[in-house]
C-alpha positions in Angstrom: -124.7 10.6 15.8 -122.9 8.0 13.6 -119.1 7.4 13.5 -118.8 9.6 10.8 -120.5 12.2 11.9 -118.5 12.0 15.0 -115.5 12.4 12.7 -116.9 15.3 10.7 -117.7 16.9 14.1 -114.5 16.2 15.6 -112.5 18.0 13.0 -114.8 21.0 12.7 -114.2 21.2 16.3 -110.2 21.7 15.8 -109.8 18.0 16.9 -108.4 17.1 13.7 -106.2 14.3 14.7 -108.7 12.3 16.6 -111.0 12.8 13.9 -108.8 11.5 11.3 -107.9 8.8 13.7 -111.7 7.7 13.9 -112.4 8.2 10.4 -108.9 6.2 9.4 -110.3 3.1 11.6 -113.8 2.9 10.0 -112.2 3.0 6.4 -109.2 0.9 6.7 -109.7 -1.3 9.7 -107.7 -1.3 13.5 -104.9 -3.9 11.7 -104.5 -1.6 8.3 -100.9 -0.4 7.3 -102.7 2.7 6.4 -104.3 3.3 9.9 -100.7 3.4 11.6 -98.8 5.2 8.5 -102.0 8.0 9.7 -101.7 8.0 13.2 -97.9 8.5 12.2 -98.6 11.7 10.3 -100.9 13.1 12.6 -98.7 12.8 15.7 -96.1 14.4 13.9 -98.5 17.0 12.7 -98.8 17.7 16.3 -95.0 17.4 17.4 -95.1 13.9 18.8 -92.0 12.7 16.8 -91.1 9.5 18.9 -94.9 8.5 18.6 -95.2 9.2 15.0 -91.8 7.4 14.6 -93.2 3.8 16.2 -96.7 4.1 14.4 -94.4 4.9 11.0 -92.3 1.7 12.0 -95.2 -0.3 12.2 -96.9 0.5 9.1 -93.6 -0.2 7.5 -93.6 -3.4 8.6 -96.9 -4.2 7.8 -96.6 -3.0 4.1 -92.9 -2.2 2.8 -94.3 0.4 0.3 -94.8 3.1 3.0 -91.0 3.5 3.3 -90.6 5.2 0.3 -93.7 7.0 0.3 -92.8 8.4 4.1 -89.9 10.0 2.6 -92.0 12.5 0.3 -94.8 12.7 2.7 -95.4 16.4 3.9 -97.0 15.5 7.1 -93.7 13.6 8.0 -91.4 16.5 7.3 -90.8 17.1 11.5 -89.4 14.2 11.8 -86.6 14.2 8.9 -84.4 12.8 8.7 -85.6 9.5 9.6 
């Protein structure tokens, strides 16, 4: 099974966060602000707010545009206010 097939299988099996993480790494690279922003979203959706905050902070340091975007991100609403 290739990497994208693995992503699809993980998402279908209910491992949404893990599948989306692998997907993000494939498309955005390991040193991408998008990767860390997505990790923040996935962690927050799973209730891991401290972890989400760390990932979001890293994403914002790499790309300041995520600061504004995060304020209206539905996936991060569980962390509000931040």
